[in-house]
C-alpha positions as CSV (number, residue, x, y, z in Angstrom):
1,M,-56.1,16.7,182.7
2,P,-57.2,13.1,182.2
3,V,-60.8,12.0,183.0
4,V,-62.1,8.5,183.5
5,E,-65.8,7.7,183.7
6,A,-68.0,4.7,184.2
7,V,-71.8,4.5,184.0
8,A,-74.2,1.9,185.2
9,I,-78.0,1.7,185.4
10,V,-79.1,0.0,188.6
11,P,-82.6,-1.3,189.5
12,V,-83.1,0.8,192.6
13,P,-84.2,4.5,193.0
14,P,-81.5,7.2,193.4
15,A,-81.9,7.4,197.2
16,V,-81.1,3.7,197.5
17,A,-78.3,3.8,195.0
18,F,-76.8,6.7,196.9
19,A,-77.1,4.9,200.2
20,V,-75.4,1.8,198.8
21,S,-72.5,3.9,197.5
22,Q,-71.9,5.3,201.0
23,T,-71.9,2.0,202.9
24,T,-69.0,1.3,205.1
25,G,-67.2,-1.7,206.8
26,E,-68.2,-5.2,205.9
27,T,-71.1,-4.0,203.8
28,R,-68.8,-1.9,201.7
29,Y,-66.3,-4.7,201.3
30,R,-69.1,-7.0,200.0
31,W,-69.6,-5.0,196.9
32,D,-66.6,-2.7,196.4
33,P,-63.7,-4.7,194.8
34,F,-61.4,-1.7,195.0
35,V,-61.5,-1.1,198.7
36,R,-59.6,-3.3,201.2
37,E,-59.9,-0.9,204.1
38,Q,-61.8,2.3,204.5
39,R,-62.8,4.4,207.5
40,L,-63.8,7.9,208.4
41,L,-61.2,10.0,210.2
42,D,-61.1,12.6,212.9
43,G,-64.0,11.1,214.9
44,A,-66.6,11.5,212.1
45,A,-69.6,9.3,212.6
46,R,-70.9,9.7,209.1
47,P,-70.0,11.1,205.7
48,A,-70.5,14.8,205.2
49,K,-68.8,17.7,203.4
50,G,-65.4,18.3,205.0
51,V,-65.1,14.8,206.4
52,R,-61.9,12.9,205.6
53,T,-61.6,9.2,204.9
54,F,-58.7,6.8,204.8
55,T,-58.8,4.2,202.1
56,R,-56.5,1.3,201.3
57,S,-57.0,-0.1,197.8
58,R,-56.7,-3.7,196.6
59,H,-53.3,-2.6,195.2
60,G,-52.1,-1.8,198.7
61,L,-52.0,1.9,198.0
62,S,-53.4,4.3,200.6
63,M,-55.1,7.6,200.3
64,I,-56.7,10.2,202.5
65,S,-59.5,12.0,200.8
66,E,-62.0,14.7,201.8
67,Y,-65.6,15.0,200.9
68,V,-66.0,18.3,198.9
69,S,-69.7,17.7,198.4
70,Y,-72.3,15.5,199.9
71,A,-75.8,15.9,198.6
72,P,-78.0,12.8,199.1
73,P,-79.5,11.4,197.0
74,T,-77.9,13.0,193.9
75,N,-74.2,13.4,194.3
76,V,-71.0,13.1,196.3
77,G,-67.6,14.5,195.5
78,M,-64.1,13.9,197.0
79,K,-60.6,15.2,196.5
80,M,-57.3,13.5,197.5
81,V,-55.6,15.2,200.4
82,R,-52.7,12.7,200.6
83,G,-52.1,9.7,198.4
84,P,-49.8,7.8,196.1
85,W,-46.7,9.7,195.1
86,F,-47.6,9.5,191.4
87,F,-50.8,11.5,191.7
88,E,-50.2,15.3,191.9
89,M,-54.0,15.7,192.1
90,M,-57.0,13.4,192.1
91,A,-60.7,14.1,192.5
92,G,-63.9,12.3,191.8
93,G,-67.6,12.6,191.8
94,W,-70.4,10.1,191.8
95,R,-73.8,11.2,190.5
96,F,-77.2,9.4,190.8
97,A,-80.1,10.4,188.5
98,P,-83.4,8.8,187.8
99,A,-83.3,6.5,184.8
100,D,-85.9,6.4,182.1
101,E,-87.3,3.2,183.6
102,P,-89.1,4.0,186.9
103,G,-87.4,2.9,190.0
104,H,-84.0,2.7,188.3
105,T,-80.9,5.0,188.6
106,V,-78.2,6.1,186.3
107,A,-75.0,6.1,188.3
108,T,-72.1,8.1,186.8
109,W,-68.7,8.0,188.4
110,R,-66.1,10.4,187.1
111,Y,-62.5,10.9,188.2
112,H,-60.0,13.6,187.2
113,F,-56.3,13.3,188.0
114,R,-52.9,14.7,187.2
115,T,-49.8,12.6,187.4
116,R,-46.2,13.5,188.4
117,P,-43.5,14.1,187.7
118,A,-44.3,16.3,184.8
119,L,-41.5,14.9,182.6
120,I,-43.3,11.6,182.3
121,R,-46.8,12.9,182.4
122,P,-47.7,12.1,178.8
123,I,-46.9,8.4,179.4
124,A,-48.1,8.3,183.0
125,D,-51.4,9.9,182.1
126,R,-52.1,7.2,179.5
127,V,-51.2,4.4,182.0
128,G,-53.3,6.1,184.6
129,V,-56.4,6.3,182.3
130,W,-56.0,2.6,181.5
131,L,-55.5,1.5,185.1
132,L,-57.9,3.8,186.8
133,G,-60.4,3.2,184.0
134,R,-60.2,-0.5,184.5
135,D,-60.6,-0.2,188.3
136,I,-63.6,2.2,188.1
137,R,-65.4,-0.1,185.6
138,R,-64.8,-3.1,188.0
139,R,-65.9,-0.9,190.9
140,I,-69.1,0.3,189.3
141,A,-70.0,-3.2,188.3
142,G,-69.5,-4.2,191.9
143,F,-71.7,-1.4,192.9
144,A,-74.4,-2.5,190.5
145,G,-74.2,-6.0,192.1
146,G,-74.4,-4.4,195.6
147,C,-77.7,-2.6,194.5
148,Q,-79.1,-6.1,194.0
149,D,-77.5,-7.8,197.0
150,P,-80.1,-8.6,199.7
151,A,-77.6,-8.3,202.5
152,V,-76.4,-4.8,201.3
153,L,-80.0,-3.7,200.8
154,A,-81.0,-5.0,204.2
155,E,-78.1,-3.0,205.8
156,I,-79.1,0.3,204.2
157,H,-82.8,-0.3,205.2
158,G,-81.7,-0.8,208.9
159,G,-81.9,-4.5,209.0
């Protein structure tokens, strides 16, 4: 099963990095180049294990995912419930750990996926690794920028 991963060191503590990663609405759109629309489903007011989300990507593709873990400030995990036809399965996890430099965080984002149909999987997996890898690198770079954006930081600090 293919895996793509991106890592960034951001100049904020893990609790702040985690909070930035879980922003929604206009604050999320400020830093996340992948997301064009995202919202919690089923009346959920905040992310938590079992909560489902709707996401529309910059590519115009939609996915419903479910939080399978939610453990601030260290990690969050999701799995695709419904999504693009070419993914048989997709899941991801974001981890936030203290960096060697005090007040900094190592953010590691990892995704696993399986493409379909099986007949073209050897080629589709390579394309998926390239495309998803490119998107996750752009996305974590946007996240790193969000961790330094005064408007994003003000939002997570209640201001």
